[in-house]
VEXDREN-2710 file (C-alpha; in Angstrom, 1 decimal):
% VEXDREN-2710
k/r/px/py/pz
1/UNK/0.0/0.0/-0.1
2/UNK/1.3/3.5/-0.8
3/UNK/2.1/5.5/2.2
4/UNK/0.3/8.8/2.9
5/UNK/2.3/12.0/3.4
6/UNK/3.5/12.6/6.8
7/UNK/2.1/15.2/9.1
8/UNK/4.4/18.0/8.2
9/UNK/4.0/17.4/4.4
10/UNK/0.3/17.1/4.8
11/UNK/0.2/20.5/6.7
12/UNK/2.2/22.1/4.0
13/UNK/0.0/20.8/1.3
14/UNK/-3.0/21.9/3.0
15/UNK/-1.3/25.4/3.4
16/UNK/-0.9/25.3/-0.5
17/UNK/-4.2/24.0/-1.2
18/UNK/-6.1/27.2/-1.9
19/UNK/-3.3/28.7/-4.1
20/UNK/-3.2/25.4/-6.2
21/UNK/-7.0/25.3/-6.4
22/UNK/-7.1/28.9/-7.6
23/UNK/-4.2/28.4/-10.3
24/UNK/-6.1/25.3/-11.6
25/UNK/-9.3/27.3/-11.7
26/UNK/-8.0/30.1/-13.7
27/UNK/-6.2/27.7/-16.2
28/UNK/-9.3/25.5/-16.6
29/UNK/-12.3/27.6/-15.8
30/UNK/-14.4/25.0/-13.8
31/UNK/-14.3/24.8/-10.0
32/UNK/-15.0/21.0/-10.4
33/UNK/-12.0/20.4/-12.6
34/UNK/-9.7/22.4/-10.5
35/UNK/-10.7/20.3/-7.3
36/UNK/-9.9/17.2/-9.4
37/UNK/-6.5/18.5/-10.4
38/UNK/-5.7/19.3/-6.8
39/UNK/-6.8/15.9/-5.6
40/UNK/-4.6/14.3/-8.3
41/UNK/-1.6/16.3/-7.1
42/UNK/-2.4/15.2/-3.6
43/UNK/-2.4/11.4/-4.7
44/UNK/0.8/11.9/-6.8
45/UNK/2.4/13.4/-3.6
46/UNK/1.4/10.3/-1.7
47/UNK/3.4/8.2/-4.1
48/UNK/6.4/10.5/-4.0
49/UNK/9.4/10.0/-2.0
50/UNK/9.2/13.1/0.4
51/UNK/12.9/13.5/0.9
52/UNK/13.4/13.8/-2.8
53/UNK/11.2/17.2/-2.7
54/UNK/13.5/20.1/-2.2
55/UNK/10.7/22.8/-2.8
56/UNK/7.2/21.5/-2.1
57/UNK/5.5/24.6/-3.4
58/UNK/7.4/24.7/-6.6
59/UNK/7.0/20.8/-6.9
60/UNK/3.2/21.1/-6.4
61/UNK/2.9/24.2/-8.9
62/UNK/4.7/21.9/-11.6
63/UNK/2.5/19.1/-10.9
64/UNK/-0.9/20.9/-11.0
65/UNK/0.4/22.8/-14.2
66/UNK/1.1/19.4/-15.9
67/UNK/-2.1/17.8/-14.8
68/UNK/-4.1/21.1/-16.0
69/UNK/-2.3/21.2/-19.3
70/UNK/-3.2/17.4/-19.8
71/UNK/-6.9/18.4/-19.1
72/UNK/-6.7/21.4/-21.8
73/UNK/-5.3/19.1/-24.3
74/UNK/-7.9/16.5/-23.8
75/UNK/-10.5/19.1/-24.2
76/UNK/-8.6/20.1/-27.6
77/UNK/-8.6/16.6/-28.7
78/UNK/-12.4/16.2/-27.8
79/UNK/-14.2/19.5/-29.0
80/UNK/-17.4/18.4/-27.4
81/UNK/-15.8/18.8/-24.0
82/UNK/-13.9/21.9/-24.7
83/UNK/-16.9/24.0/-24.2
84/UNK/-19.3/24.5/-21.6
85/UNK/-17.1/24.7/-18.6
86/UNK/-17.5/28.6/-18.4
87/UNK/-20.7/28.2/-16.3
88/UNK/-19.9/25.0/-14.6
89/UNK/-20.4/27.2/-11.5
90/UNK/-23.7/29.0/-12.2
91/UNK/-24.5/32.0/-10.3
92/UNK/-27.6/33.9/-11.4
93/UNK/-28.8/37.1/-9.7
94/UNK/-31.4/39.6/-10.8
95/UNK/-29.8/42.5/-13.1
96/UNK/-31.4/45.2/-11.1
97/UNK/-29.9/44.3/-7.6
98/UNK/-26.3/44.7/-6.5
99/UNK/-24.2/41.6/-7.0
100/UNK/-22.5/40.2/-3.8
101/UNK/-18.8/40.9/-3.4
102/UNK/-17.8/37.4/-4.2
103/UNK/-19.8/37.3/-7.6
104/UNK/-18.0/40.6/-8.5
105/UNK/-14.7/39.0/-7.7
106/UNK/-15.6/36.0/-9.9
107/UNK/-16.7/38.1/-12.8
108/UNK/-13.5/40.2/-12.6
109/UNK/-11.2/37.3/-12.2
110/UNK/-12.3/34.8/-14.7
111/UNK/-15.6/35.9/-16.2
112/UNK/-17.3/34.6/-19.3
113/UNK/-15.7/37.1/-21.6
114/UNK/-12.0/36.3/-20.4
115/UNK/-12.7/32.7/-20.8
116/UNK/-13.8/33.2/-24.2
117/UNK/-10.5/34.8/-25.0
118/UNK/-8.7/32.0/-23.1
119/UNK/-10.3/29.4/-25.0
120/UNK/-8.9/30.9/-28.3
121/UNK/-5.3/30.2/-27.0
122/UNK/-3.5/27.0/-27.2
123/UNK/-3.1/24.9/-24.2
124/UNK/0.5/26.0/-23.7
125/UNK/-0.2/29.7/-24.2
126/UNK/-3.2/29.5/-21.7
127/UNK/-1.1/27.9/-19.3
128/UNK/1.9/30.1/-19.4
129/UNK/-0.3/33.2/-19.6
130/UNK/-2.0/32.3/-16.3
131/UNK/1.3/31.0/-14.6
132/UNK/3.2/34.1/-15.3
133/UNK/0.6/37.1/-15.5
134/UNK/-1.7/35.8/-12.7
135/UNK/0.7/33.9/-10.4
136/UNK/4.0/35.3/-11.1
137/UNK/5.6/31.9/-11.7
138/UNK/9.1/32.2/-13.2
139/UNK/9.6/31.4/-16.8
140/UNK/12.2/28.8/-16.0
141/UNK/9.4/26.8/-14.0
142/UNK/6.9/27.4/-16.7
143/UNK/9.2/26.1/-19.2
144/UNK/9.9/22.9/-17.3
145/UNK/6.1/22.3/-17.2
146/UNK/6.0/22.8/-20.9
147/UNK/8.9/20.9/-21.8
148/UNK/10.6/24.0/-23.3
149/UNK/13.3/26.4/-22.3
150/UNK/12.9/29.5/-20.1
151/UNK/13.1/31.7/-23.3
152/UNK/10.6/29.7/-25.3
153/UNK/8.2/29.7/-22.3
154/UNK/8.6/33.5/-22.5
155/UNK/7.8/33.9/-25.9
156/UNK/4.8/31.7/-25.5
157/UNK/3.4/33.8/-22.7
158/UNK/4.2/37.1/-24.6
159/UNK/2.2/35.7/-27.6
160/UNK/-0.7/34.9/-25.3
161/UNK/-0.6/38.3/-23.6
162/UNK/-1.0/39.8/-27.2
163/UNK/-4.1/37.8/-28.1
164/UNK/-5.7/38.6/-24.7
165/UNK/-5.0/42.3/-25.1
166/UNK/-5.9/42.2/-28.6
167/UNK/-9.5/41.0/-27.6
168/UNK/-10.0/44.2/-26.1
169/UNK/-12.4/42.7/-23.4
170/UNK/-15.1/45.1/-22.4
171/UNK/-16.5/45.3/-18.8
172/UNK/-18.7/42.6/-18.0
173/UNK/-21.6/45.0/-16.8
174/UNK/-20.7/48.0/-19.2
175/UNK/-23.5/50.0/-20.7
176/UNK/-22.5/48.9/-24.2
177/UNK/-22.7/45.4/-23.3
178/UNK/-26.2/45.8/-21.8
179/UNK/-27.3/47.7/-25.0
180/UNK/-26.1/44.7/-27.2
181/UNK/-27.8/42.4/-25.3
182/UNK/-31.2/44.2/-25.5
183/UNK/-30.8/44.6/-29.1
184/UNK/-30.3/40.9/-29.5
185/UNK/-33.4/40.2/-27.3
186/UNK/-35.5/42.6/-29.2
187/UNK/-34.5/41.1/-32.7
188/UNK/-34.8/37.4/-31.5
189/UNK/-38.3/38.1/-30.0
190/UNK/-39.3/40.1/-33.1
191/UNK/-37.9/37.4/-35.4
192/UNK/-35.9/40.2/-37.2
193/UNK/-33.2/37.9/-38.8
194/UNK/-31.2/40.9/-40.4
195/UNK/-31.2/42.9/-37.0
196/UNK/-29.8/39.5/-35.4
197/UNK/-26.9/39.3/-37.9
198/UNK/-26.0/43.0/-37.2
199/UNK/-25.6/42.4/-33.6
200/UNK/-23.7/39.0/-33.8
201/UNK/-20.1/38.7/-34.8
202/UNK/-19.7/36.7/-37.9
203/UNK/-17.6/34.2/-36.1
204/UNK/-19.9/34.0/-33.0
205/UNK/-19.8/30.8/-31.1
206/UNK/-23.1/29.7/-29.4
207/UNK/-22.9/26.8/-26.8
208/UNK/-26.0/25.1/-25.5
209/UNK/-25.7/23.3/-22.1
210/UNK/-28.2/20.3/-22.3
211/UNK/-28.8/17.2/-20.2
212/UNK/-27.1/15.2/-22.8
213/UNK/-23.9/17.4/-23.3
214/UNK/-22.9/20.6/-24.7
215/UNK/-23.8/21.5/-28.3
216/UNK/-21.9/24.0/-30.3
217/UNK/-22.9/26.3/-33.2
218/UNK/-20.4/28.6/-35.1
219/UNK/-21.2/31.5/-37.3
220/UNK/-23.7/34.4/-37.3
221/UNK/-26.0/32.9/-39.8
222/UNK/-26.6/29.7/-38.0
223/UNK/-27.0/31.3/-34.5
224/UNK/-29.5/34.1/-35.7
225/UNK/-31.6/31.2/-37.4
226/UNK/-31.4/29.2/-34.0
227/UNK/-32.3/32.3/-31.9
228/UNK/-35.4/32.9/-34.0
229/UNK/-36.8/29.5/-33.4
230/UNK/-35.8/29.4/-29.8
231/UNK/-37.5/32.7/-29.1
232/UNK/-40.9/31.2/-29.9
233/UNK/-40.8/29.2/-26.7
234/UNK/-40.3/31.9/-24.3
235/UNK/-43.4/33.3/-22.4
236/UNK/-41.3/35.2/-19.8
237/UNK/-38.0/36.9/-19.5
238/UNK/-36.0/38.6/-16.9
239/UNK/-32.7/40.2/-17.2
240/UNK/-30.1/38.9/-14.9
241/UNK/-26.5/38.7/-14.2
242/UNK/-24.9/35.4/-15.1
243/UNK/-21.7/34.9/-13.2
244/UNK/-21.5/38.9/-13.2
245/UNK/-22.2/38.9/-17.1
246/UNK/-25.6/40.6/-18.5
247/UNK/-27.8/38.0/-19.9
248/UNK/-31.5/36.9/-19.2
249/UNK/-33.5/34.2/-17.9
250/UNK/-36.5/32.8/-19.5
251/UNK/-39.5/30.7/-18.7
252/UNK/-42.3/28.7/-20.5
253/UNK/-46.1/29.5/-20.4
254/UNK/-46.4/26.8/-17.5
255/UNK/-43.9/28.7/-15.5
256/UNK/-41.2/26.3/-15.9
257/UNK/-37.7/27.7/-16.4
258/UNK/-36.6/27.4/-20.1
259/UNK/-33.1/28.8/-20.2
260/UNK/-30.3/31.1/-18.8
261/UNK/-28.4/32.9/-21.4
262/UNK/-25.2/34.9/-21.1
263/UNK/-23.2/36.9/-23.8
264/UNK/-19.5/37.9/-24.5
265/UNK/-19.5/41.3/-26.4
266/UNK/-16.6/42.9/-28.3
267/UNK/-16.5/46.0/-30.5
268/UNK/-20.4/46.3/-30.1
269/UNK/-21.0/42.6/-31.3
270/UNK/-21.9/39.5/-29.5
271/UNK/-18.8/37.1/-29.8
272/UNK/-20.1/34.4/-27.7
273/UNK/-23.4/33.1/-26.3
274/UNK/-23.9/30.5/-23.7
275/UNK/-27.3/29.0/-23.0
276/UNK/-28.1/26.7/-20.3
277/UNK/-31.1/24.5/-20.7
278/UNK/-30.3/21.7/-18.5
279/UNK/-33.3/21.2/-16.2
280/UNK/-31.2/20.1/-13.2
281/UNK/-29.0/23.3/-13.3
282/UNK/-32.1/25.6/-13.8
283/UNK/-34.0/24.0/-11.2
284/UNK/-31.2/25.0/-8.7
285/UNK/-31.7/28.7/-9.6
286/UNK/-34.0/30.8/-7.4
287/UNK/-34.7/34.3/-8.1
288/UNK/-36.7/36.7/-5.8
END
């Protein structure tokens, strides 16, 4: 049987747990995945000769980074699992009420818009950007995780940073964002196909979180057509904040929840839409 880490090592691991969880969450965008990664790091620590670990914090960072990288690469290899993690942790509040501090912090740190941008990066770019720009991990350590030199890791992080900055992410609750969302709602309800095309980015990505998994649609024409069909099922809507991002929740005529929708907006156009229609997730949402 594999021996468990001794008392001092266990205490040292627990002292690092919150940092490791935060690191994995910012790389992966999912609390559930982050918890799994940290737990796997604990299992690997149990198999490791404690005497061979000179710097436990650095060793754990490397292990969590490598496991997270494997998860990112797995998502890339299986596109159907690469989407939908943006709202694995769904927080929905009325748009006309102040969001609690922890929700604002969530939106600021890893909001929907940022996750959409991060999803456009390669696994290596995403990991390097998060480790260096958010956690100040040195490039030689990042290179060790990626299997590259420190200079190569620096170039990868720099390339990722340019992509993130180039996306020019707007504030999640900005007036422009809200106006674009309202224009989308009006066009969808009115069945105005041309108006939908005007508000959607040509390369908009729609993800629908269903009980059977995530369905992805790409392109303004396809998304606009689907929006017109979907709007016909809506009997009532309410503006909400979804993880701090403007969106809306809708209900059927019988009062059962139909969907929660959140939007990523860039340059006055919608670049990403996430719709949750999974009844289990919708049933857990309670709005006053």
